[in-house]
C-alpha positions as CSV (number, residue, x, y, z in Angstrom):
1,M,0.0,0.1,0.0
2,P,1.3,3.6,-0.7
3,E,2.4,5.5,2.3
4,P,-0.2,8.1,3.6
5,H,0.1,11.5,2.9
6,P,1.5,13.7,5.8
7,T,-1.2,15.7,7.4
8,V,-1.3,19.3,7.2
9,V,-3.5,22.0,8.0
10,D,-4.5,25.1,5.7
11,I,-4.8,27.8,8.2
12,G,-6.5,30.4,5.8
13,L,-8.6,30.1,2.8
14,N,-11.7,31.6,1.4
15,L,-14.0,28.7,0.7
16,T,-17.1,31.0,0.7
17,H,-15.6,32.9,-2.5
18,K,-18.1,32.7,-5.4
19,S,-15.5,30.9,-7.5
20,F,-16.0,27.7,-5.0
21,Q,-20.0,27.8,-5.3
22,R,-20.1,25.4,-8.2
23,D,-17.8,22.7,-6.6
24,G,-17.0,23.5,-3.0
25,D,-17.6,19.9,-1.9
26,E,-15.3,18.4,-4.4
27,V,-12.6,21.2,-3.6
28,V,-12.8,19.7,0.1
29,Q,-12.7,16.4,-0.9
30,R,-9.5,17.0,-3.3
31,A,-7.8,18.6,-0.3
32,L,-8.5,15.7,2.1
33,G,-7.3,13.3,-0.6
34,V,-3.8,14.9,-0.4
35,G,-3.5,15.2,3.3
36,V,-5.0,18.6,4.0
37,R,-6.9,17.3,6.9
38,Q,-8.2,20.5,8.5
39,M,-9.0,24.0,6.9
40,I,-9.8,27.3,8.7
41,L,-12.2,29.5,6.6
42,T,-11.6,33.0,6.8
43,G,-14.2,35.6,7.6
44,T,-13.9,39.0,6.4
45,T,-17.2,40.6,6.8
46,L,-20.2,39.9,9.0
47,S,-22.0,38.0,6.2
48,G,-18.9,36.3,5.1
49,S,-18.0,35.1,8.7
50,R,-21.7,33.6,9.0
51,E,-21.3,31.9,5.8
52,A,-18.0,30.5,6.7
53,I,-19.3,29.0,10.0
54,E,-22.6,27.5,8.1
55,L,-20.1,25.9,5.6
56,A,-17.7,24.6,8.4
57,R,-20.9,23.1,10.2
58,R,-21.2,20.5,7.2
59,Y,-17.5,19.2,7.8
60,P,-17.1,18.6,11.6
61,E,-13.7,18.8,13.0
62,I,-12.4,19.3,9.5
63,L,-13.6,22.7,8.6
64,F,-13.5,25.7,10.9
65,A,-14.1,29.2,10.6
66,T,-12.9,32.9,11.7
67,V,-15.0,35.8,12.4
68,G,-14.2,39.5,11.7
69,I,-13.8,42.5,9.7
70,H,-11.2,42.9,7.1
71,P,-9.6,46.5,7.0
72,H,-11.1,47.0,3.6
73,H,-14.3,46.9,5.3
74,A,-13.7,49.1,8.2
75,A,-15.6,51.9,7.0
76,E,-18.7,50.0,6.9
77,I,-18.7,48.4,10.4
78,T,-21.4,49.2,12.9
79,S,-21.8,48.9,16.7
80,D,-24.7,46.2,15.8
81,D,-22.0,44.2,13.4
82,Y,-19.7,44.0,16.6
83,L,-22.5,42.5,18.7
84,Q,-23.4,40.1,16.0
85,L,-20.0,39.0,15.4
86,K,-19.3,38.4,19.1
87,E,-22.5,36.3,19.3
88,L,-21.1,34.2,16.1
89,A,-17.6,33.9,17.9
90,T,-19.3,31.5,20.4
91,E,-20.0,29.0,17.7
92,P,-18.0,25.6,18.2
93,Q,-16.7,26.1,14.9
94,V,-15.0,29.3,15.4
95,V,-11.3,29.1,16.2
96,A,-10.1,32.8,15.8
97,W,-11.0,36.3,15.4
98,G,-10.2,38.1,12.2
99,E,-9.2,38.6,9.4
100,C,-8.4,42.2,10.9
101,G,-5.8,44.6,10.8
102,L,-4.4,47.5,8.4
103,D,-4.0,47.7,4.7
104,F,-2.4,51.0,3.6
105,Y,-2.0,49.8,0.0
106,R,-5.4,49.9,-1.3
107,H,-6.9,52.3,1.1
108,F,-10.5,50.8,0.6
109,S,-11.3,52.4,4.0
110,P,-9.7,55.4,5.6
111,V,-6.7,55.0,7.7
112,D,-8.6,56.4,11.1
113,Q,-11.5,54.0,10.6
114,Q,-9.2,51.1,10.0
115,E,-7.1,51.7,13.1
116,K,-10.2,52.2,15.1
117,A,-11.8,48.9,13.7
118,F,-8.5,47.1,14.7
119,R,-8.1,48.2,17.9
120,R,-11.7,47.4,18.7
121,Q,-11.4,43.9,17.4
122,L,-8.2,43.4,19.2
123,E,-10.1,44.3,22.4
124,I,-13.0,41.9,21.7
125,A,-10.5,39.1,20.8
126,S,-8.8,39.6,24.2
127,E,-12.1,39.6,25.8
128,L,-13.3,36.4,24.3
129,G,-9.8,34.7,24.7
130,L,-9.5,34.0,21.0
131,P,-6.3,34.1,18.9
132,V,-6.4,37.0,16.1
133,F,-5.9,36.2,12.5
134,L,-4.1,39.3,11.1
135,H,-3.7,41.2,7.9
136,Q,-1.0,43.7,7.3
137,R,-0.1,45.4,3.8
138,D,2.0,48.7,3.7
139,A,1.2,49.5,7.2
140,H,3.8,47.8,9.4
141,D,4.8,50.8,11.7
142,R,1.2,51.6,12.6
143,F,0.2,47.9,12.7
144,R,3.1,47.0,15.1
145,S,2.3,49.9,17.3
146,I,-1.5,49.2,17.8
147,L,-0.8,45.3,18.1
148,G,1.9,46.1,20.6
149,E,-0.8,47.8,22.7
150,S,-2.8,44.6,22.9
151,I,-0.5,41.7,22.5
152,D,0.0,41.0,26.2
153,Q,-3.6,40.4,26.4
154,L,-4.3,38.4,23.5
155,A,-4.5,34.4,23.4
156,D,-2.2,34.3,20.4
157,A,-1.6,36.2,17.2
158,V,-1.1,35.0,13.6
159,V,0.3,37.2,11.0
160,H,-1.4,36.0,8.0
161,C,0.1,35.7,4.5
162,F,3.3,37.4,5.4
163,T,5.4,38.8,2.7
164,D,7.0,41.7,4.5
165,S,10.7,42.6,5.4
166,R,13.0,40.9,7.8
167,E,12.6,43.8,10.0
168,A,8.8,43.2,10.4
169,M,9.1,39.4,10.7
170,E,11.7,39.9,13.7
171,D,9.3,42.4,15.3
172,Y,6.3,40.1,15.0
173,L,8.2,37.2,16.2
174,A,9.7,39.3,19.2
175,M,6.1,39.6,20.0
176,G,5.3,36.0,20.0
177,C,3.3,36.0,16.8
178,Y,3.1,33.1,14.4
179,I,3.9,33.6,10.8
180,G,1.7,32.3,7.8
181,I,3.5,31.4,4.5
182,T,1.5,31.1,1.3
183,G,2.1,30.3,-2.2
184,W,3.9,33.7,-2.5
185,V,7.0,31.7,-1.6
186,C,6.7,29.7,-4.8
187,D,7.1,32.8,-7.0
188,E,11.1,33.1,-7.6
189,R,10.6,36.6,-8.8
190,R,8.4,38.4,-6.3
191,G,8.9,35.9,-3.7
192,E,12.5,36.1,-3.5
193,S,13.0,38.0,-0.2
194,L,10.4,36.0,1.5
195,R,12.4,32.7,0.2
196,Q,15.3,34.2,2.0
197,L,13.3,34.7,5.2
198,V,11.5,31.3,5.4
199,P,14.4,29.4,6.8
200,L,14.9,32.1,9.6
201,I,11.4,31.5,11.1
202,P,11.6,29.5,14.3
203,S,9.9,25.9,13.7
204,D,7.5,26.4,16.4
205,R,6.2,29.8,14.9
206,L,5.7,28.6,11.3
207,L,2.4,28.0,9.6
208,I,1.3,27.3,6.0
209,E,-1.8,28.5,4.2
210,T,-3.3,28.8,0.7
211,D,-5.4,31.9,0.8
212,A,-7.4,30.0,-1.9
213,P,-8.8,31.1,-4.5
214,Y,-6.0,33.6,-4.5
215,L,-2.1,33.2,-4.5
216,L,-2.0,30.2,-7.0
217,P,1.9,28.9,-6.7
218,R,3.5,30.2,-9.7
219,D,5.6,27.2,-10.2
220,L,2.7,24.7,-10.0
221,R,2.4,22.2,-13.0
222,P,0.1,22.0,-14.6
223,L,-1.5,25.4,-13.8
224,P,-5.2,25.2,-13.7
225,K,-6.6,27.1,-16.8
226,D,-8.9,29.4,-14.5
227,R,-6.0,30.3,-12.1
228,R,-7.9,29.3,-9.1
229,N,-6.0,28.2,-6.0
230,E,-7.4,25.3,-3.9
231,P,-6.5,23.8,-0.6
232,C,-5.3,20.8,-2.3
233,H,-2.2,22.9,-3.4
234,L,-1.0,23.3,0.3
235,P,1.6,20.3,-0.1
236,H,3.1,21.9,-2.9
237,V,3.6,25.1,-0.8
238,G,4.6,23.1,2.1
239,K,7.3,21.3,0.0
240,T,8.7,24.4,-1.2
241,V,8.9,25.7,2.5
242,A,10.5,22.3,3.4
243,A,13.1,22.7,0.7
244,L,14.0,26.2,1.6
245,R,14.6,25.0,5.3
246,E,16.2,22.0,4.1
247,V,14.1,19.6,6.0
248,P,11.9,16.8,4.9
249,Y,8.5,17.8,4.0
250,R,7.3,15.2,6.6
251,V,9.0,17.0,9.1
252,L,7.6,20.6,8.0
253,A,4.1,19.0,7.9
254,A,4.3,17.6,11.4
255,E,5.7,20.8,12.8
256,T,3.0,23.2,11.1
257,T,0.4,21.0,12.0
258,A,1.2,20.9,15.6
259,N,1.7,24.7,15.7
260,A,-1.9,25.0,14.0
261,S,-3.4,22.7,16.5
262,R,-1.7,24.6,19.3
263,V,-2.6,28.2,18.3
264,F,-6.1,27.5,17.0
265,R,-6.9,24.7,19.7
266,L,-8.0,22.3,16.9
267,P,-9.3,18.9,17.8
268,E,-7.7,15.7,16.4
269,A,-8.4,15.5,12.7
270,G,-11.7,13.8,11.6
271,N,-11.7,11.1,9.1
272,G,-13.0,13.1,6.2
273,N,-16.6,11.4,6.1
């Protein structure tokens, strides 16, 4: 019999995205078939967080969800939204608060409203004892400052889809954050600086993710015609990370799975049924 695939956890994907509406169940099964035994669906809005929970209910102990408001939507948040999100956060499928943070690259919401929303969500995560799933783009200084105000009160913090500088990485590690690596690391052009940093991340702080349907690994062969990323491509990301760290993939898989289980308090993986 062939040796079973190493178990890995996709800590961030967007399975509620419209591109998965036609074949979401098949997407989950493909991921399970290559060893992606647990997946965390990212909440970025109130409605999206609710949809992530509903989808996670269909796959107990395999799919999980986060709840939160992405900085792109900071200008839309109301007090009632926070109340509803806090209620959603008590659902057993929810393992983190987020995706929250700052994005000064696109500026879809004004900076002051982004910072206000970020602070409020960190406060709520602290109140609820949930780890935070964080987004930061072109906003490191303000992000570090605001996160630093709350880090001692947070259960844990994951810097999702890290692509920043060595200084930023060292700042986050100094605060005890986990670092999430995506298929960006598979791009030998845009991802070169990240490829140099990956070996420097402590083994007990490293996580892997696809951010599907985004960030399809550039060196994946064959490339899907629709360019949609899927959680079944997580082993490809993991093998790239393992090669850069000069460790066997099975070692990398075991380390990142243990880290994901610890930070998100995941139960032992289900059997895929």
